[in-house]
GUGU-814408 format. One record per residue: x, y, z of N, C-alpha, C, O in turn. Coordinates in pm, whole numbers, padded with zeros to 5 digits, always signed. Layout:
<kollos>
XYZXYZXYZXYZ;...
</kollos>
This chain:
<kollos>
+09726-02208+01616+09610-02184+01536+09633-02248+01400+09736-02227+01337;+09532-02330+01354+09548-02385+01223+09543-02296+01106+09480-02191+01115;+09604-02327+00994+09608-02243+00880+09465-02215+00808+09444-02115+00740;+09376-02310+00829+09245-02290+00768+09165-02182+00833+09072-02127+00775;+09203-02150+00958+09129-02042+01034+09181-01912+01016+09109-01816+01044;+09303-01894+00969+09380-01769+00961+09299-01663+00887+09293-01550+00934;+09237-01697+00773+09163-01575+00703+09050-01514+00787+09009-01402+00759;+09003-01578+00882+08901-01527+00968+08941-01450+01087+08855-01395+01157;+09067-01443+01114+09131-01384+01223+09180-01238+01202+09244-01210+01101;+09150-01145+01297+09211-01016+01291+09332-00990+01371+09402-00889+01362;+09351-01095+01455+09470-01097+01541+09526-01227+01572+09507-01315+01488;+09589-01255+01670+09643-01385+01701+09543-01477+01775+09578-01590+01812;+09420-01430+01796+09313-01508+01846+09323-01520+01998+09410-01462+02062;+09231-01595+02051+09133-01672+01982+09004-01588+01933+08993-01473+01974;+08913-01638+01851+08796-01588+01823+08695-01610+01940+08685-01721+01993;+08622-01505+01979+08523-01529+02094+08398-01553+02030+08353-01467+01954;+08331-01669+02055+08200-01703+02010+08094-01652+02102+08128-01610+02213;+07970-01653+02066+07871-01610+02145+07829-01718+02243+07901-01817+02255;+07718-01706+02312+07677-01786+02421+07546-01861+02368+07526-01882+02248;+07462-01900+02468+07333-01959+02431+07231-01868+02388+07185-01791+02472;+07186-01863+02262+07100-01773+02196+06963-01783+02278+06900-01684+02316;+06922-01921+02301+06791-01939+02361+06788-01881+02510+06688-01831+02562;+06913-01896+02570+06927-01854+02702+06892-01704+02708+06807-01665+02788;+06959-01618+02624+06926-01477+02617+06772-01444+02570+06709-01347+02611;+06728-01530+02487+06592-01498+02436+06491-01520+02552+06394-01446+02569;+06520-01626+02629+06427-01659+02750+06441-01545+02855+06347-01507+02924;+06565-01493+02862+06591-01386+02962+06509-01262+02914+06463-01181+02995;+06494-01251+02784+06403-01142+02729+06257-01170+02745+06176-01080+02724;+06215-01305+02787+06082-01323+02809+06021-01424+02706+05901-01451+02712;+06100-01479+02614+06052-01579+02528+06025-01702+02588+06103-01744+02674;+05916-01775+02551+05883-01898+02607+05914-02008+02506+05836-02033+02413;+06036-02080+02525+06070-02175+02424+06064-02322+02469+06060-02414+02388;+06064-02338+02601+06067-02473+02647+05952-02567+02584+05835-02529+02583;+05991-02686+02533+05886-02771+02477+05858-02740+02334+05788-02818+02270;+05909-02630+02277+05879-02591+02136+05963-02674+02047+06086-02669+02054;+05901-02751+01961+05983-02837+01863+06066-02754+01762+06154-02807+01694;+06039-02630+01754+06130-02528+01668+06232-02453+01751+06326-02392+01699;+06211-02459+01880+06289-02381+01978+06308-02239+01924+06216-02179+01868;+06422-02191+01941+06456-02048+01900+06403-02011+01753+06359-01898+01726;+06411-02111+01663+06372-02084+01531+06227-02029+01514+06193-01952+01424;+06151-02074+01605+06014-02028+01585+06000-01864+01582+05911-01808+01517;+06098-01795+01660+06096-01662+01657+06136-01595+01529+06113-01475+01510;+06195-01672+01440+06223-01622+01304+06087-01592+01231+06080-01515+01136;+05993-01650+01275+05856-01641+01217+05772-01534+01296+05704-01450+01238;+05782-01544+01433+05699-01465+01506+05757-01324+01551+05688-01223+01541;+05882-01321+01600+05945-01203+01645+06090-01203+01623+06169-01218+01717;+06133-01186+01489+06273-01192+01443+06348-01076+01523+06465-01094+01557;+06287-00963+01551+06353-00854+01615+06417-00896+01760+06517-00843+01807;+06350-00988+01816+06396-01038+01942+06533-01113+01932+06624-01104+02014;+06533-01187+01818+06661-01260+01784+06776-01171+01758+06890-01193+01797;+06735-01058+01681+06827-00954+01642+06889-00890+01753+07008-00862+01754;+06797-00863+01864+06840-00795+01982+06931-00882+02058+07031-00836+02112;+06900-01010+02064+06995-01108+02137+07132-01117+02074+07234-01118+02142;+07133-01123+01948+07262-01123+01868+07340-00994+01908+07459-00999+01939;+07273-00888+01904+07334-00750+01921+07391-00749+02066+07497-00690+02086;+07326-00811+02169+07378-00803+02308+07505-00896+02318+07593-00868+02399;+07516-01003+02239+07640-01075+02251+07752-01007+02170+07870-01019+02204;+07713-00935+02064+07819-00855+01996+07871-00744+02087+07991-00715+02090;+07785-00686+02157+07820-00567+02240+07899-00623+02357+07979-00549+02413;+07880-00754+02400+07958-00817+02511+08097-00868+02459+08176-00921+02537;+08122-00854+02336+08258-00892+02280+08271-01015+02196+08382-01061+02169;+08154-01072+02151+08162-01188+02056+08215-01143+01925+08180-01036+01876;+08304-01228+01864+08367-01206+01733+08278-01278+01637+08275-01239+01520;+08204-01383+01678+08122-01469+01601+07981-01483+01660+07967-01517+01778;+07877-01457+01582+07744-01491+01632+07684-01602+01547+07710-01607+01427;+07604-01692+01607+07551-01811+01547+07401-01796+01520+07327-01756+01610;+07359-01826+01409+07220-01815+01358+07124-01888+01453+07164-01979+01526;+06990-01845+01450+06888-01913+01523+06828-02031+01438+06707-02043+01416;+06917-02111+01396+06872-02211+01300+06908-02363+01343+06895-02458+01266;+06952-02373+01470+06999-02504+01522+06890-02606+01503+06916-02718+01458;+06763-02566+01539+06649-02662+01538+06560-02632+01411+06447-02680+01397;+06621-02549+01322+06528-02521+01200+06547-02621+01089+06654-02680+01077;+06451-02640+01011+06456-02734+00899+06336-02693+00804+06236-02636+00848;+06354-02725+00673+06244-02705+00590+06112-02780+00637+06000-02728+00648;+06149-02914+00664+06039-03002+00702+05978-02952+00845+05856-02954+00862;+06055-02913+00935+06007-02863+01063+05927-02745+01041+05820-02738+01102;+05963-02644+00959+05875-02524+00944+05738-02560+00874+05634-02508+00914;+05740-02645+00774+05634-02688+00702+05540-02757+00815+05422-02721+00826;+05589-02845+00887+05509-02928+00985+05443-02844+01096+05325-02855+01130;+05532-02758+01147+05491-02679+01279+05430-02541+01255+05359-02487+01340;+05461-02487+01141+05415-02353+01108+05311-02351+01002+05252-02247+00971;+05288-02475+00942+05191-02480+00832+05213-02379+00717+05119-02311+00673;+05337-02371+00671+05379-02276+00565+05423-02367+00437+05439-02489+00446;+05438-02300+00332+05482-02362+00206+05626-02393+00214+05694-02343+00303;+05677-02471+00127+05827-02499+00128+05903-02373+00089+06011-02346+00140;+05850-02301+00005+05920-02174-00037+05925-02076+00092+06030-02018+00121;+05825-02063+00156+05827-01990+00287+05911-02037+00380+05973-01960+00454;+05922-02173+00386+06017-02235+00492+06152-02204+00455+06234-02170+00540;+06179-02213+00340+06324-02186+00269+06354-02031+00317+06456-02004+00380;+06259-01936+00282+06286-01798+00306+06306-01773+00465+06379-01683+00506;+06241-01851+00542+06255-01838+00693+06390-01881+00741+06451-01813+00824;+06442-01998+00687+06566-02049+00717+06684-01955+00680+06780-01938+00754;+06667-01893+00552+06761-01798+00508+06751-01666+00596+06853-01598+00616;+06634-01632+00645+06625-01508+00737+06702-01520+00861+06734-01420+00925;+06734-01649+00899+06837-01655+01008+06957-01597+00992+07011-01544+01089;+07012-01599+00875+07146-01538+00840+07115-01392+00822+07195-01313+00871;+07018-01350+00764+06978-01209+00733+06971-01129+00871+07027-01021+00889;+06897-01195+00965+06879-01123+01093+07011-01110+01164+07036-01009+01229;+07098-01211+01153+07234-01198+01216+07312-01095+01149+07376-01013+01215;+07310-01096+01022+07395-00992+00937+07341-00853+00971+07420-00760+00985;+07205-00835+00986+07164-00699+01026+07212-00656+01162+07246-00539+01179;+07216-00747+01265+07266-00719+01394+07402-00679+01389+07441-00587+01461;+07493-00747+01298+07635-00708+01278+07640-00577+01231+07718-00496+01279;+07555-00546+01131+07564-00418+01062+07530-00308+01152+07591-00202+01142;+07429-00324+01248+07385-00222+01347+07493-00210+01441+07526-00096+01475;+07553-00313+01489+07662-00307+01581+07788-00239+01541+07856-00171+01619;+07817-00260+01415+07940-00190+01355+07904-00047+01335+07989+00038+01359;+07785-00012+01293+07744+00120+01269+07750+00206+01407+07784+00324+01408;+07714+00136+01517+07692+00207+01643+07823+00223+01700+07845+00322+01770;+07924+00126+01676+08053+00135+01750+08162+00193+01679+08273+00197+01732;+08141+00244+01553+08238+00308+01485+08371+00238+01467+08467+00284+01529;+08387+00136+01394+08501+00046+01404+08624+00121+01338+08611+00222+01269;+08742+00060+01367+08868+00130+01328+08941+00039+01214+09063+00022+01213;+08862-00013+01127+08919-00088+01023+08935-00231+01053+08980-00306+00966;+08903-00276+01168+08909-00415+01208+08806-00498+01139+08703-00442+01104;+08824-00634+01115+08730-00723+01052+08594-00716+01129+08590-00714+01252;+08482-00712+01048+08353-00716+01109+08332-00847+01187+08397-00945+01150;+08249-00858+01287+08213-00994+01345+08158-01075+01237+08103-01025+01139;+08173-01209+01255+08139-01311+01162+07991-01374+01199+07948-01374+01315;+07930-01419+01100+07794-01492+01124+07815-01643+01080+07842-01677+00964;+07799-01722+01181+07804-01874+01159+07669-01918+01143+07582-01882+01222;+07640-02006+01028+07512-02061+01010+07502-02186+01093+07581-02278+01073;+07398-02196+01194+07401-02314+01271+07321-02424+01204+07209-02407+01155;+07390-02544+01205+07337-02664+01162+07330-02765+01265+07434-02819+01303;+07213-02797+01317+07204-02891+01425+07187-03030+01375+07165-03046+01255;+07198-03143+01465+07181-03271+01416+07048-03312+01384+06952-03244+01421;+07036-03414+01319+06892-03469+01283+06813-03481+01408+06692-03458+01403;+06872-03517+01524+06816-03538+01649+06739-03422+01706+06638-03434+01776;+06798-03302+01669+06725-03179+01719+06583-03164+01655+06492-03116+01722;+06564-03207+01524+06439-03209+01465+06348-03314+01527+06226-03295+01531;+06403-03426+01574+06316-03533+01630+06264-03476+01761+06157-03515+01808;+06337-03390+01818+06288-03321+01950+06256-03430+02058+06150-03429+02121;+06357-03527+02077+06342-03623+02188+06471-03647+02271+06488-03743+02345;+06556-03549+02248+06689-03553+02320+06793-03645+02269+06897-03670+02331;+06758-03701+02141+06864-03788+02082+06981-03724+02024+07067-03790+01967;+06987-03592+02038+07098-03522+01984+07219-03543+02081+07334-03515+02050;+07183-03596+02202+07272-03629+02304+07303-03788+02313+07372-03830+02406;+07252-03871+02219+07288-04003+02212+07317-04050+02071+07392-04145+02050;+07258-03983+01976+07290-04030+01835+07247-04159+01798+07302-04223+01708;+07132-04208+01877+07081-04339+01847+07012-04354+01711+07007-04464+01656;+06959-04240+01655+06884-04245+01531+06980-04289+01422+06939-04360+01330;+07108-04248+01429+07208-04263+01327+07219-04423+01293+07243-04463+01178;+07202-04502+01394+07215-04641+01360+07121-04696+01265+07148-04796+01199;+07002-04630+01256+06890-04675+01164+06895-04600+01037+06811-04626+00950;+06989-04507+01015+07002-04415+00897+07132-04436+00819+07239-04454+00878;+07121-04434+00690+07251-04428+00604+07311-04305+00601+07244-04210+00641;+07432-04284+00559+07501-04157+00540+07435-04081+00431+07426-03959+00435;+07386-04155+00329+07304-04075+00225+07178-04020+00275+07142-03909+00235;+07105-04093+00362+06991-04033+00421+07017-03922+00513+06937-03829+00518;+07121-03925+00586+07152-03804+00664+07203-03692+00572+07170-03576+00598;+07273-03717+00475+07302-03606+00372+07184-03547+00318+07177-03424+00318;+07081-03623+00267+06952-03583+00204+06887-03495+00312+06831-03392+00276;+06891-03529+00434+06816-03447+00546+06887-03314+00552+06817-03213+00546;+07014-03303+00563+07083-03192+00607+07098-03087+00474+07114-02966+00491;+07092-03143+00351+07127-03075+00230+07039-02941+00224+07099-02836+00204;+06902-02939+00239+06831-02814+00228+06881-02705+00325+06899-02589+00289;+06902-02744+00438+06936-02652+00550+07066-02585+00515+07080-02463+00528;+07166-02667+00469+07306-02610+00430+07281-02514+00310+07331-02401+00306;+07206-02562+00219+07181-02492+00093+07128-02344+00128+07173-02244+00072;+07034-02342+00221+06971-02204+00243+07060-02124+00329+07046-02002+00321;+07159-02175+00420+07245-02101+00492+07355-02033+00415+07400-01920+00439;+07397-02120+00313+07522-02079+00226+07462-01974+00122+07526-01874+00087;+07342-02002+00078+07277-01909-00015+07257-01764+00043+07268-01661-00025;+07227-01768+00180+07201-01646+00248+07318-01573+00273+07304-01456+00310;+07442-01626+00260+07568-01558+00275+07628-01575+00423+07691-01483+00474;+07607-01687+00484+07670-01719+00621+07823-01715+00592+07867-01765+00489;+07895-01663+00674+08040-01651+00659+08109-01785+00674+08215-01810+00615;+08052-01866+00751+08084-02008+00762+07977-02083+00828+07888-02019+00883;+07976-02215+00829+07881-02302+00896+07926-02357+01027+08046-02374+01053;+07827-02386+01113+07857-02439+01244+07782-02577+01250+07661-02579+01272;+07853-02691+01232+07797-02809+01245+07806-02845+01406+07913-02885+01452;+07704-02830+01477+07715-02832+01625+07626-02934+01691+07521-02968+01638;+07668-02983+01804+07617-03071+01891+07591-03210+01828+07495-03280+01860;+07690-03244+01732+07678-03366+01656+07715-03489+01739+07827-03495+01790;+07625-03589+01754+07640-03682+01850+07702-03811+01799+07741-03897+01878;+07711-03827+01663+07764-03964+01611+07852-03934+01497+07838-03838+01421;+07952-04031+01491+08051-04026+01382+07989-04041+01252+08036-03979+01157;+07876-04128+01236+07820-04140+01112+07759-04003+01061+07770-03973+00942;+07699-03928+01145+07632-03802+01103+07746-03694+01065+07736-03612+00975;+07848-03709+01144+07961-03606+01115+08021-03646+00983+08057-03555+00908;+08034-03769+00946+08085-03809+00814+07996-03767+00698+08040-03734+00588;+07860-03772+00733+07766-03733+00625+07775-03580+00609+07768-03535+00495;+07790-03498+00714+07812-03352+00710+07937-03323+00628+07930-03246+00532;+08039-03378+00660+08177-03347+00605+08167-03390+00450+08222-03320+00365;+08098-03502+00417+08085-03531+00275+07996-03434+00200+08025-03396+00086;+07890-03396+00263+07788-03299+00216+07848-03157+00174+07817-03091+00075;+07954-03121+00287+08019-03008+00262+08092-02984+00126+08108-02873+00075;+08132-03099+00078+08199-03088-00046+08114-03040-00162+08169-02990-00260;+07984-03053-00154+07886-03017-00250+07883-02862-00247+07828-02804-00339;+07940-02792-00146+07939-02645-00137+08091-02603-00121+08137-02563-00014;+08163-02616-00235+08314-02605-00229+08358-02472-00180+08470-02457-00129;+08276-02379-00193+08335-02240-00145+08299-02209+00002+08329-02102+00054;+08231-02312+00072+08197-02295+00218+08304-02360+00307+08374-02457+00278;+08304-02289+00423+08396-02342+00536+08306-02371+00653+08197-02315+00665;+08353-02459+00740+08271-02505+00860+08354-02536+00975+08472-02569+00962;+08289-02527+01101+08349-02601+01213+08263-02715+01243+08144-02713+01211;+08320-02824+01309+08246-02933+01341+08263-02961+01480+08375-02987+01525;+08143-02959+01563+08148-02964+01696+08051-03079+01757+07934-03091+01719;+08107-03158+01852+08031-03282+01900+07982-03260+02035+08039-03190+02118;+07869-03325+02053+07825-03350+02198+07901-03473+02256+07931-03566+02180;+07929-03477+02368+08008-03580+02427+07960-03640+02557+07902-03567+02638;+07979-03766+02581+07934-03834+02696+08029-03830+02814+07987-03841+02930;+08149-03815+02785+08252-03816+02890+08383-03749+02836+08382-03683+02732;+08490-03768+02907+08619-03698+02871+08692-03773+02761+08801-03730+02725;+08643-03878+02706+08710-03950+02595+08621-03970+02468+08669-03978+02355;+08496-03978+02492+08393-04032+02392+08292-03919+02351+08248-03839+02434;+08258-03916+02221+08139-03842+02178+08013-03917+02215+08022-04031+02260;+07892-03857+02199+07770-03912+02254+07734-04056+02207+07670-04130+02282;+07770-04093+02094+07734-04234+02050+07837-04337+02101+07830-04456+02073;+07929-04286+02175+08030-04378+02239+08158-04393+02150+08251-04460+02196;+08168-04336+02026+08289-04337+01952+08398-04245+02017+08369-04136+02066;+08518-04293+02015+08630-04213+02078+08637-04085+02008+08616-04079+01886;+08668-03977+02083+08690-03846+02027+08795-03843+01930+08792-03773+01829;+08897-03925+01965+09024-03949+01874+08965-03977+01724+09007-03911+01629;+08877-04066+01711+08823-04109+01579+08758-03988+01515+08782-03965+01397;+08680-03912+01581+08618-03792+01536+08713-03695+01476+08690-03640+01368;+08830-03673+01553+08918-03576+01511+09001-03625+01390+09033-03546+01301;+09031-03742+01388+09096-03806+01270+09002-03788+01136+09050-03754+01028;+08867-03813+01158+08788-03794+01046+08778-03654+00999+08779-03628+00879;+08767-03558+01095+08773-03427+01061+08896-03379+00990+08891-03299+00897;+09008-03431+01035+09142-03390+00969+09138-03402+00818+09198-03321+00747;+09067-03504+00767+09061-03531+00626+08989-03429+00543+08996-03436+00421;+08920-03333+00605+08845-03242+00533+08932-03110+00513+08991-03057+00607;+08934-03069+00399+09006-02932+00365+08906-02813+00380+08945-02698+00360;+08779-02841+00415+08690-02730+00433+08660-02707+00577+08600-02604+00606;+08695-02789+00670+08681-02764+00807+08790-02678+00866+08908-02708+00849;+08751-02567+00941+08849-02479+00996+08879-02522+01149+08980-02486+01210;+08785-02599+01200+08813-02639+01345+08716-02757+01371+08615-02777+01304;+08757-02834+01476+08685-02949+01520+08680-02927+01673+08768-02860+01729;+08580-02981+01739+08582-02969+01890+08451-03017+01949+08386-03108+01895;+08412-02951+02067+08304-02994+02141+08217-02873+02184+08265-02760+02192;+08089-02899+02211+08001-02805+02262+07892-02864+02343+07869-02984+02332;+07824-02790+02420+07708-02825+02505+07743-02941+02595+07663-03029+02624;+07873-02936+02639+07911-03053+02740+07951-02972+02870+07956-02850+02866;+07980-03040+02980+08025-02960+03097+08172-02905+03064+08251-02969+02994;+08202-02781+03122+08328-02726+03100+08443-02820+03141+08551-02822+03081;+08411-02904+03254+08513-02992+03311+08563-03096+03208+08675-03147+03216;+08469-03126+03107+08518-03237+03006+08595-03182+02898+08655-03260+02824;+08601-03057+02881+08680-02999+02764+08821-03037+02767+08869-03091+02668;+08895-03012+02876+09039-03037+02881+09079-03187+02850+09168-03217+02771;+09005-03275+02919+09045-03419+02895+09009-03459+02754+09078-03541+02695;+08907-03405+02699+08873-03447+02558+08980-03403+02456+09024-03477+02368;+09019-03273+02479+09129-03211+02397+09258-03288+02414+09328-03323+02319;+09284-03312+02538+09409-03388+02570+09410-03529+02495+09511-03569+02438;+09299-03597+02497+09296-03726+02445+09325-03735+02293+09367-03837+02239;+09298-03615+02225+09331-03621+02075+09438-03510+02046+09457-03479+01928;+09502-03454+02136+09594-03338+02105+09694-03364+02009+09723-03281+01923;+09753-03481+02019+09859-03520+01921+09817-03556+01776+09897-03572+01684;+09677-03566+01768+09625-03614+01637+09577-03484+01557+09554-03496+01437;+09562-03369+01615+09508-03260+01535+09598-03210+01425+09715-03177+01444;+09536-03207+01308+09613-03158+01191+09669-03004+01224+09610-02926+01299;+09776-02980+01162+09841-02840+01168+09741-02747+01100+09727-02633+01142;+09673-02790+01000+09565-02699+00941+09450-02670+01014+09369-02585+00977;+09436-02746+01132+09298-02735+01199+09327-02672+01340+09438-02659+01391;+09213-02638+01392+09207-02568+01527+09099-02638+01609+09011-02707+01557;+09110-02614+01743+08998-02658+01827+08895-02556+01844+08929-02439+01863;+08764-02593+01839+08654-02510+01877+08590-02566+01999+08561-02686+02005;+08566-02479+02099+08506-02523+02232+08401-02424+02274+08429-02304+02281;+08278-02473+02304+08188-02376+02364+08077-02470+02448+07964-02499+02407;+08134-02509+02566+08052-02584+02665+07945-02502+02712+07940-02380+02696;+07846-02585+02781+07735-02517+02866+07798-02467+02999+07919-02460+03023;+07701-02436+03077+07745-02381+03195+07789-02483+03313+07838-02446+03420;+07762-02613+03278+07791-02709+03378+07673-02757+03457+07675-02862+03521;+07575-02680+03450+07447-02719+03524+07379-02839+03443+07395-02857+03322;+07309-02907+03516+07237-03034+03462+07093-03004+03423+07022-02930+03490;+07052-03068+03308+06919-03054+03262+06839-03171+03315+06881-03287+03309;+06721-03136+03367+06619-03235+03422+06506-03222+03341+06455-03110+03331;+06454-03325+03278+06333-03321+03186+06207-03277+03259+06114-03227+03197;+06204-03297+03395+06082-03263+03472+06099-03106+03530+06004-03029+03536;+06222-03074+03567+06240-02959+03641+06308-02843+03553+06303-02724+03586;+06364-02885+03448+06448-02787+03363+06592-02789+03419+06642-02887+03473;+06651-02674+03401+06802-02655+03443+06807-02654+03590+06733-02577+03652;+06889-02734+03651+06926-02733+03793+07031-02625+03821+07150-02651+03800;+06994-02513+03866+07076-02394+03873+07188-02416+03979+07170-02466+04090;+07306-02372+03928+07419-02364+04029+07501-02234+04000+07551-02214+03889;+07513-02154+04094+07587-02019+04073+07738-02039+04037+07804-01968+03960;+07781-02147+04106+07935-02173+04098+07976-02204+03956+08076-02149+03909;+07897-02296+03878+07945-02344+03756+07941-02253+03640+08008-02278+03540;+07863-02145+03650+07841-02057+03523+07971-01982+03500+07997-01937+03388;+08056-01967+03608+08178-01878+03577+08298-01963+03542+08408-01911+03532;+08279-02098+03522+08394-02176+03493+08454-02163+03352+08572-02187+03329;+08368-02124+03262+08421-02106+03124+08538-01997+03113+08647-02024+03064;+08508-01877+03162+08612-01785+03167+08745-01836+03247+08858-01812+03205;+08721-01905+03363+08826-01944+03446+08912-02057+03365+09035-02051+03371;+08851-02150+03294+08911-02248+03240+08967-02219+03095+09050-02294+03043;+08919-02109+03035+08944-02078+02900+09093-02056+02863+09132-02071+02748;+09170-02020+02958+09329-01999+02923+09383-02138+02908+09471-02158+02824;+09338-02231+02980+09392-02367+02960+09360-02418+02824+09447-02476+02759;+09232-02398+02775+09192-02440+02651+09267-02371+02537+09299-02430+02434;+09292-02241+02562+09374-02165+02450+09521-02229+02453+09579-02249+02347;+09575-02259+02561+09704-02321+02564+09706-02463+02496+09809-02509+02448;+09594-02524+02497+09578-02654+02422+09562-02638+02270+09567-02733+02192;+09541-02504+02232+09525-02483+02097+09384-02441+02048+09355-02428+01928;+09303-02423+02145+09174-02367+02111+09168-02225+02051+09211-02129+02115;+09114-02212+01926+09117-02087+01862+08971-02018+01851+08957-01899+01821;+08867-02100+01879+08738-02057+01879+08672-02089+02025+08651-02206+02056;+08646-01999+02100+08599-02031+02235+08487-01948+02277+08493-01826+02268;+08383-02011+02323+08255-01938+02367+08172-02034+02463+08228-02121+02530;+08043-02013+02465+07957-02096+02552+07834-02136+02477+07801-02089+02368;+07770-02224+02543+07643-02283+02483+07514-02256+02574+07481-02140+02600;+07451-02353+02616+07327-02333+02706+07361-02278+02837+07457-02322+02901;+07282-02176+02885+07287-02110+03009+07409-02014+03002+07437-01959+03109;+07478-01988+02906+07586-01885+02893+07531-01757+02820+07508-01755+02700;+07513-01655+02900+07457-01534+02852+07569-01424+02817+07689-01449+02831;+07520-01303+02772+07618-01200+02741+07717-01153+02849+07825-01102+02821;+07675-01173+02975+07767-01129+03081+07881-01225+03089+07993-01182+03117;+07860-01350+03067+07955-01457+03069+08066-01428+02945+08189-01434+02957;+08000-01398+02840+08101-01374+02720+08176-01252+02737+08290-01242+02691;+08117-01153+02804+08203-01031+02840+08320-01070+02935+08433-01024+02921;+08285-01159+03033+08395-01197+03125+08495-01288+03046+08616-01284+03069;+08443-01367+02956+08536-01449+02876+08637-01371+02792+08754-01405+02782;+08581-01259+02729+08666-01177+02646+08773-01098+02736+08889-01081+02702;+08719-01055+02851+08818-00986+02951+08933-01073+02986+09049-01031+02994;+08895-01203+03009+08995-01299+03049+09099-01325+02945+09219-01326+02976;+09055-01348+02815+09140-01384+02705+09204-01273+02638+09318-01284+02591;+09130-01156+02632+09185-01048+02538+09215-00921+02626+09288-00832+02583;+09158-00916+02748+09195-00789+02814+09105-00680+02792+09132-00569+02838;+08995-00702+02721+08906-00595+02686+08764-00654+02685+08748-00774+02663;+08663-00572+02709+08531-00615+02714+08462-00614+02581+08349-00661+02568;+08532-00558+02480+08456-00539+02350+08542-00603+02237+08663-00624+02250;+08474-00631+02131+08537-00691+02025+08611-00578+01938+08577-00461+01952;+08706-00612+01853+08789-00508+01791+08688-00419+01703+08722-00303+01679;+08579-00462+01661+08488-00379+01575+08430-00282+01660+08380-00183+01607;+08428-00295+01801+08365-00184+01876+08466-00089+01936+08430-00007+02021;+08586-00096+01897+08688-00005+01936+08677+00130+01865+08670+00135+01742;+08676+00231+01937+08662+00371+01876+08807+00426+01842+08820+00538+01791;
</kollos>
């Protein structure tokens, strides 16, 4: 475990992340498919549903929950909700507030024994998530944008999440080296903030824009504010070869963060192509990832509270996080 992550740990790790927030919201009946705001729309319409989903992941053993702001932006809220810029800012900040309220309720209900409370990670998705055209899995847009333009895009979102008191930031599903560089540079404007940086990947060696994962890790190593670098929303089968490809390059200060999806395939016409077998592979493979140095492990799309409970059981031998121990 890297030294940058140590202040967030209550034991020798790893920290258990939550799963797919949208997956749980849809299980509760939310209709999110095709929505340009995705889960973030519910911050405006039914924030209680988001709080309930956070609570279920906490109750299943998550040490870290991630805000419903992956596809949220000031511009997006103004465009799709017809609200003022001030209202859009308040909505984005409310993503942190809803998550913190869920943590408070969970800790109150579970009577903690002095252990660290679960953490709230402020989700920052790629610019491609706002474009709503699948480009967060290619990074093609970054070729037409400068680093400064990407920083200008992300700055309002990061400002809101840090102002609202997120414990750390989650730069996630980042498809290109250029956008990652923009985020790392921008993070310096918020010197008291820490973050993890997680990439979407096309295979076992490269991130989505075709850059070697090794280059991404070397770039991340140069930041003193990143606590971890890794991958998310890829097949679980890609995690081990990706970490292996860059294992010798990881700074001693840094840790791996991994939270793949279920391994099912997304079809734009039919949605997720369900497979019962793949959904259990994160708990099964997690011990190998931990041996490779992963200190933050969870799930992404199609990973629900039951999978997180199983993951915690596999790695920690208990179904609940320290905060829920009586």
